[in-house]
C-alpha positions as CSV (number, residue, x, y, z in Angstrom):
1,M,129.5,78.7,96.9
2,K,129.6,79.8,100.8
3,K,130.4,77.8,103.5
4,G,127.0,76.1,105.0
5,L,125.3,76.3,101.9
6,T,124.1,73.0,101.1
7,R,123.4,74.0,97.3
8,A,123.2,77.0,95.1
9,R,120.0,78.7,95.5
10,S,117.7,80.3,92.9
11,I,116.1,83.1,93.8
12,L,113.4,85.7,92.8
13,V,113.5,89.3,93.4
14,L,110.4,90.9,92.8
15,H,109.0,94.3,93.1
16,G,105.9,96.1,92.7
17,P,104.6,99.0,91.4
18,N,106.2,102.6,91.6
19,L,109.2,101.2,92.8
20,N,110.9,101.2,89.2
21,L,110.8,105.4,90.6
22,L,113.0,104.9,93.5
23,G,115.5,107.1,93.8
24,N,113.6,110.0,92.9
25,R,109.9,109.1,94.5
26,E,109.4,111.2,97.6
27,P,113.2,110.5,99.1
28,G,112.2,111.7,102.3
29,I,110.5,108.1,102.6
30,Y,112.0,105.6,100.2
31,G,115.4,107.4,100.0
32,T,117.7,108.2,97.2
33,V,118.8,104.7,96.0
34,T,117.7,103.5,92.9
35,L,116.2,100.2,92.1
36,D,119.0,99.3,89.7
37,E,121.3,99.9,92.8
38,I,119.5,97.7,94.9
39,N,119.2,95.1,91.9
40,S,122.7,95.3,91.3
41,N,123.7,95.0,94.7
42,L,121.8,91.8,95.8
43,A,123.3,90.3,92.5
44,N,126.9,90.9,93.8
45,I,125.7,89.1,96.8
46,A,124.3,86.6,95.2
47,A,126.7,85.4,93.0
48,E,129.4,85.8,95.6
49,A,127.7,83.3,97.2
50,G,127.2,81.1,94.0
51,A,123.4,81.8,93.9
52,R,121.3,82.7,90.7
53,L,118.9,85.6,91.4
54,A,116.7,86.9,88.7
55,H,115.0,90.3,89.3
56,F,111.3,91.8,88.0
57,Q,109.7,95.1,88.5
58,S,105.9,95.7,87.2
59,N,102.7,98.2,88.0
60,A,100.6,95.7,86.8
61,E,99.2,93.2,88.9
62,A,98.7,90.2,86.3
63,E,102.1,90.4,85.0
64,L,103.7,90.2,88.7
65,I,100.9,87.2,88.6
66,N,102.3,85.7,86.0
67,R,106.0,85.9,86.8
68,I,105.2,83.8,90.3
69,Q,103.6,81.6,88.6
70,S,106.1,80.6,86.1
71,A,108.6,80.6,89.4
72,R,107.9,77.2,90.1
73,Q,108.3,75.8,86.6
74,E,112.3,77.7,87.0
75,Q,112.8,75.6,90.1
76,I,112.8,78.9,91.8
77,D,113.9,78.2,95.9
78,F,112.9,81.4,97.4
79,I,111.1,84.9,96.7
80,I,112.0,88.2,98.1
81,I,109.2,90.2,97.0
82,N,108.3,94.1,97.7
83,P,104.5,94.4,96.8
84,A,104.4,98.0,97.4
85,A,100.9,99.6,96.9
86,Y,99.4,95.5,96.3
87,T,100.6,95.2,100.0
88,H,97.4,96.5,101.0
89,T,94.9,95.3,97.9
90,S,96.1,92.1,96.2
91,I,93.9,88.8,97.1
92,A,95.4,87.8,93.9
93,L,98.8,88.3,94.1
94,R,98.6,86.4,97.8
95,D,96.9,83.5,95.8
96,A,100.0,83.0,93.8
97,L,102.4,83.0,95.9
98,A,100.0,80.3,98.1
99,A,99.8,78.5,94.9
100,T,103.3,77.9,94.0
101,G,104.4,76.6,97.3
102,I,107.7,78.9,97.0
103,P,108.7,80.1,100.3
104,F,108.8,84.0,100.4
105,I,110.0,87.0,102.3
106,E,108.2,90.2,102.2
107,V,110.1,93.4,102.1
108,H,109.2,97.0,102.4
109,L,111.6,100.3,102.2
110,S,109.3,102.2,104.7
111,N,108.0,100.9,108.1
112,I,104.9,100.2,106.9
113,F,102.9,100.6,110.3
114,S,104.5,103.8,110.8
115,R,102.5,105.6,108.3
116,E,98.8,105.8,107.2
117,P,96.7,103.7,108.8
118,F,95.2,101.6,105.7
119,R,99.5,100.6,105.1
120,A,99.6,98.5,108.0
121,K,97.4,95.9,106.4
122,S,99.4,93.5,104.4
123,Y,97.7,90.2,102.7
124,F,101.3,88.7,102.4
125,S,102.5,88.8,106.4
126,D,100.8,85.7,107.4
127,L,101.9,83.7,104.6
128,A,105.6,85.0,104.5
129,R,108.9,83.2,106.2
130,G,109.4,86.6,107.6
131,V,108.5,90.4,107.0
132,I,111.6,93.0,106.7
133,T,110.1,96.9,107.0
134,G,111.3,100.2,107.4
135,L,115.0,99.5,106.9
136,G,115.6,100.6,103.4
137,P,117.5,98.9,101.1
138,K,119.1,97.0,103.4
139,G,116.2,95.0,103.9
140,Y,116.7,93.7,100.4
141,E,120.3,92.7,102.0
142,L,118.9,91.4,105.0
143,A,115.9,88.8,102.9
144,L,118.8,87.6,100.8
145,G,121.5,87.1,103.7
146,Y,118.6,85.2,105.4
147,V,117.7,83.1,102.1
148,L,121.4,81.9,101.8
149,S,121.7,80.7,105.1
150,R,121.1,77.4,106.4
151,D,118.1,78.6,108.1
152,A,116.4,79.2,104.7
153,L,117.5,75.5,102.9
154,E,116.2,73.3,106.1
155,G,112.9,75.7,106.4
156,G,113.7,77.4,109.6
157,G,114.2,80.8,111.7
158,L,114.8,81.5,115.1
159,E,114.5,79.2,117.6
């Protein structure tokens, strides 16, 4: 286990609709890295830190909600979520995250604030421990780095 951690973490990474198409879908916006590559990289980082990491992608809102709800019974410590298009539309996903009480970080590959105006609204940001947007796949790594840090264990951030 990495120095500074007081216990192993159990982390769930959730990917919303169309993220299964990464690598081919609008590479000028989302890049050429595939979802499998992102998940593999995150799994390696988590394993090196002695943490458990699960990942799940769905194009269906109900499946994402069910996965979030089951996270509590699985004793998931933290969620990293890219809600994708549901960012701007899904009160139901927001409610599921709020109901579990599991802290989460919202991640977006593209900068949602530099795109179409409707993409600048997030139903998750005010509940999230933090939001990382526009840094491509590196955003997931940064989110995971935070989750594995002492600050995440203690519920803190920048002072």
